[in-house]
N, C-alpha and C positions, 0 to 999 in steps of 0.2 A: 579119441582113447576113451573119452568119459562115459560114453554110452556102453561101449564094449565091457568094459572094466565094472559099471555099477549094475549091468541088467543083463549081459550076454555071457561074460568070460565063466565057462564051467568050473574054474578053479576056485572061484569065490564062494564060501559059504554064506548062505542065505538064511540059514535056519536059527532057531533059537541058540544063544550063548549057553555053553555048560558052565560048571562051577569051576572047572580048570581053566578055561579061556578068562573068567572074571579073575580068578586069583593071579594070572599071568598079566593081565592088564593092569591090576593094582600095583603089582611089584615093579612092571616097567615104568609105570608114572611115577612110582616113588624115586625109581632111579634117574631118569629121563625128564621128567616134566611132560609138558604137553607138545613133545615132538612125536607128533600122530604118524609120521612116515617111517620114523626109527622105530616105534611100538610096533607097528604093524608087520615089520619084517621078523618079527619075532612072535606074532598070533598066526599061526599058518590059515591061510583061506581067508583072513580079514583084511580088507581096505583100511585104509587110514580113517576115511570118512565113517566107517563102522565103528573102529576103536573109540573113536571121538565121541561119536553119539552114544554107544554103551557107557563110556565114562560118565556122561551126563545123566544117563539112567540110573547108574548104581550109586553114583557118588555127588549128583548134581545138585541135592539141596545143600550138602556142605560146601560144593565149590560156589554156590550162590548165597551162601552166609545164611540158608534156612535151617530149620529144626527138624531132624528127621523124625523125631518123636512126637510130632504134632496128633492132635486129636481130629479125627474126621467126622463131622455131623452128617 
């Protein structure tokens, strides 16, 4: 099932995340915590793995204890 779900399933969205999906992800994480299987049930077309990866992209520096407002040289 892994390969099917990750690479072949036509019901899985593989494109960029939109603002609506990001907002839903943040709200669901605030409510459920890191229960990715439950979160993905409420984000149509996204897998638990995609939700987890996106969470760490949009909120990863906070989750790792980093500073989002750092300067890049």
